[in-house]
C-alpha positions in Angstrom: -3.9 30.1 3.1 -1.0 28.3 4.9 2.7 29.1 4.6 5.3 26.4 4.0 5.8 24.1 6.0 4.3 24.4 9.5 1.5 26.9 8.5 0.4 24.3 6.0 0.0 21.7 8.9 -1.8 24.3 11.1 -4.0 25.8 8.4 -5.0 22.6 6.7 -6.2 21.1 10.1 -8.1 24.4 10.7 -9.7 24.7 7.3 -10.7 21.1 7.6 -12.6 21.7 11.0 -14.2 24.8 9.7 -15.1 23.1 6.3 -13.6 25.9 4.4 -11.2 26.0 1.5 -7.5 26.0 1.8 -4.5 27.3 -0.2 -0.8 26.3 0.2 2.0 28.8 -0.2 5.3 27.1 -0.9 8.9 27.9 -1.8 9.4 28.5 -5.5 9.5 25.4 -7.8 7.4 23.2 -5.5 4.0 23.7 -6.9 2.4 22.2 -10.1 0.7 24.4 -12.9 0.7 28.1 -13.4 2.0 30.1 -10.2 2.4 33.6 -9.1 5.5 34.3 -7.1 7.0 37.1 -5.0 10.5 37.5 -3.8 11.5 38.8 -0.3 14.6 39.4 1.6 16.0 37.2 4.4 18.7 38.1 6.9 21.2 36.0 4.8 19.8 36.4 1.2 16.8 36.4 -0.9 14.0 33.8 -1.4 10.7 33.3 -3.2 7.3 31.9 -2.4 4.5 31.2 -4.9 1.0 29.9 -4.9 -1.2 28.6 -7.7 -2.4 31.5 -10.0 -5.9 30.4 -9.8 -6.1 29.4 -6.1 -8.1 32.5 -5.0 -10.5 34.7 -6.8 -10.6 38.4 -6.9 -12.2 39.7 -3.9 -12.0 36.4 -2.0 -11.6 36.8 1.7 -8.5 35.0 3.0 -6.7 34.4 6.4 -3.0 33.6 6.4 -1.6 31.1 8.9 2.0 30.6 9.9 3.9 29.3 12.9 6.3 32.3 13.7 6.3 36.0 13.3 9.6 37.4 14.0 10.7 40.4 12.0 7.7 40.5 9.7 9.9 41.1 6.6 9.9 37.3 5.4 7.3 34.9 4.4 4.2 36.4 6.1 4.6 39.8 4.7 5.4 38.3 1.2 2.2 35.9 1.4 0.0 39.0 2.2 1.7 41.0 -0.9 1.2 37.8 -3.1 -2.6 37.5 -2.1 -3.2 41.3 -2.7 -1.4 41.0 -6.1 -4.0 38.2 -6.9 -6.6 40.7 -5.8 -7.8 38.6 -2.7 -8.8 40.4 0.5 -6.6 39.5 3.6 -8.7 39.6 6.6 -6.2 38.7 9.2 -2.9 37.0 9.9 -2.8 34.0 12.5 0.5 32.9 13.9 1.3 30.3 16.7 4.1 32.4 18.1 4.9 36.0 17.9 8.2 37.5 18.9 7.0 41.0 20.1 10.4 42.5 20.5 11.1 42.3 16.8 7.9 44.3 15.8 7.0 42.2 13.0 3.4 43.1 13.1 4.2 46.6 12.2 5.3 45.3 8.6 2.1 43.8 8.0 0.7 47.2 6.9 -2.3 47.4 9.2 -3.5 43.7 8.5 -4.7 42.4 11.8 -2.7 39.9 13.6 -3.6 37.2 16.1 -0.9 35.3 17.9 -1.6 32.5 20.2 1.8 32.9 22.2 3.9 36.0 22.7 7.4 36.3 23.7 
């Protein structure tokens, strides 16, 4: 699963190379068909993300990919919550950059995190 927008770029390439399925998570109102959404807080307000309701099967194993983990209270945490709501099993979160000082990994509720670069 890749998060709008750079997570989709990284995740789709990785899924293609591994020959596995890929699901996009986008801002509310961008996807066709029946969707599931979850709201989350931003420093400056609220936002919602969504994915197609039939994109994952109950019990399906999923890895979430995004570009940046800062506070952890944004899209990455919301995506994990959305996937759990759809009864998928989130195995790990992958990010290109993690801002360690902000302790965002703590908000992932014990979901393992891999970050390529850490600052």
